[in-house]
C-alpha positions, -999 to 999 in steps of 0.1 A, spaced: -557 141 -229 -577 113 -246 -611 128 -236 -620 97 -215 -609 79 -184 -597 45 -195 -612 13 -182 -585 -5 -162 -563 -28 -183 -559 -31 -220 -573 -54 -247 -543 -70 -264 -546 -80 -301 -522 -103 -318 -515 -92 -354 -512 -123 -376 -514 -109 -411 -482 -95 -426 -500 -66 -443 -517 -57 -410 -483 -58 -393 -470 -33 -419 -500 -11 -411 -492 -12 -374 -456 -1 -381 -470 28 -402 -494 38 -375 -465 39 -349 -447 64 -372 -476 89 -371 -477 118 -348 -491 106 -315 -507 120 -283 -480 114 -257 -488 107 -221 -457 111 -199 -448 86 -172 -466 92 -138 -470 77 -104 -503 69 -88 -510 50 -55 -474 40 -53 -473 24 -88 -452 39 -116 -468 40 -151 -445 44 -180 -449 69 -209 -471 59 -238 -479 71 -273 -517 71 -281 -536 70 -313 -573 76 -312 -592 47 -328 -627 33 -335 -627 -2 -321 -651 -28 -335 -671 -1 -353 -686 8 -319 -662 21 -293 -642 53 -293 -609 43 -277 -572 44 -285 -542 23 -295 -515 27 -268 -478 21 -275 -459 19 -242 -423 33 -242 -413 1 -226 -431 -32 -230 -426 -69 -227 -448 -76 -258 -434 -81 -293 -442 -59 -323 -471 -82 -332 -492 -71 -302 -514 -40 -303 -528 -27 -270 -562 -10 -269 -579 11 -243 -614 25 -240 -637 41 -214 -654 7 -210 -644 -30 -212 -639 -36 -249 -641 -74 -244 -675 -71 -227 -690 -44 -249 -681 -64 -281 -687 -98 -266 -652 -109 -275 -636 -143 -268 -599 -151 -271 -590 -154 -308 -619 -133 -321 -611 -107 -349 -616 -70 -342 -616 -41 -366 -596 -10 -355 -598 22 -374 -572 49 -365 -587 83 -362 -560 108 -373 -585 137 -378 -600 136 -343 
């Protein structure tokens, strides 16, 4: 559905700016690409809402919002066809730009 096979795992971003947090809530209110829950190799994966995004001005990926999560509203989960951390050379605490692609 996303047009790519996600690299295993997500890159989790902590949103610290109040205005950015408002933007995250706005994004979560947009129409999303929904992926229903499924089971693979004995593991159950819950449903997620996805929003296509350009990550770090370099990677076409997506913001994923799980139906159920243990993270607070200040955490944004990103997926991509490759390791975002490796591709962008990220370390814990680095800032990353994320542009939601509503027209794609």
